[in-house]
C-alpha positions in Angstrom: 0.0 0.0 0.0 2.8 2.4 0.8 4.5 1.7 -2.5 1.3 2.5 -4.4 0.9 5.8 -2.6 4.5 6.7 -3.3 4.0 5.8 -7.0 0.8 7.9 -7.2 2.6 10.8 -5.6 5.4 10.6 -8.1 3.0 10.4 -11.0 1.1 13.4 -9.7 4.2 15.4 -9.5 5.3 14.5 -13.0 1.8 15.3 -14.3 1.8 18.7 -12.6 5.3 19.4 -14.1 4.0 18.4 -17.6 1.0 20.7 -17.3 3.2 23.6 -16.3 5.4 22.9 -19.4 2.4 23.0 -21.6 1.0 26.2 -20.0 4.0 28.3 -21.2 2.6 30.7 -23.8 3.9 30.1 -27.3 4.3 33.9 -27.9 7.5 33.8 -25.9 9.1 31.9 -28.7 10.0 32.8 -32.3 8.0 31.3 -35.1 9.4 28.3 -37.0 10.2 29.2 -40.6 10.7 32.7 -42.0 9.0 35.8 -43.2 9.9 37.6 -46.5 9.3 41.3 -46.7 10.1 42.8 -50.1 12.5 40.0 -50.9 14.4 40.2 -47.5 14.2 37.0 -45.5 13.7 37.1 -41.8 14.5 33.8 -40.2 12.6 32.7 -37.0 10.6 36.0 -36.9 9.3 37.3 -33.7 7.9 40.6 -32.6 7.0 43.8 -34.6 8.2 44.7 -38.1 7.6 48.2 -39.5 6.3 48.5 -43.1 7.2 52.1 -44.2 6.0 51.7 -47.8 3.8 49.4 -49.9 5.4 45.9 -49.4 4.8 42.3 -50.3 4.9 40.0 -47.3 5.2 36.2 -47.7 4.6 34.3 -44.5 6.5 31.0 -44.6 6.2 30.4 -40.8 4.0 28.3 -38.7 2.0 31.2 -37.2 -0.3 33.8 -38.6 1.1 37.3 -39.1 -1.1 40.2 -37.8 -1.2 43.4 -39.9 -1.7 46.5 -37.8 -2.9 49.8 -39.3 -0.2 51.9 -37.6 3.5 51.5 -36.9 4.5 49.9 -33.6 2.0 47.1 -33.7 -0.3 49.1 -31.5 -3.2 49.9 -33.8 -6.1 47.7 -34.8 -5.5 44.5 -36.7 -6.7 45.1 -40.2 -5.6 41.8 -41.8 -4.2 38.4 -40.9 -1.7 36.7 -43.2 -2.0 32.9 -42.6 1.0 30.6 -42.9 2.0 29.9 -46.5 0.4 33.0 -48.0 1.7 36.2 -49.5 -0.1 39.6 -49.4 0.5 43.2 -50.2 0.6 45.4 -47.2 0.2 49.2 -47.4 2.8 51.6 -46.1 2.7 53.0 -42.6 1.5 49.7 -41.3 3.3 47.1 -39.1 3.4 43.3 -38.7 3.3 41.3 -35.5 4.7 37.7 -35.4 4.5 35.6 -32.4 
C-alpha cells in the first residue's frame, strides 16, 4: 500500500510538471520558418516589423502574421496573413509575429 501511494505521488508530481510545461505561452518563442518582406528574408521571426512603404509580405512560418494599421503594432488588426500565403501590405503599417 505504501508503494502504491509513493508511485501515485510521483505520477502526480510528474503530471503537474507536464501541465506547467504546456502552459508556457507560445508567444514567448520565435516562429518556426521565415518571413519575406520585399524580398528580404527574416529567419525565425518574432515581434514587430515596421512597413514604411507598400510591401509584399510572404509568410513562410507556422504562425499567422497580424497586420496593424499603424506603426509599432499598437493599432487595430486590419488583416491576418495565414502561414503559406503572401499579401501586399500598405505603407505606414506594421506586422506582428508571435
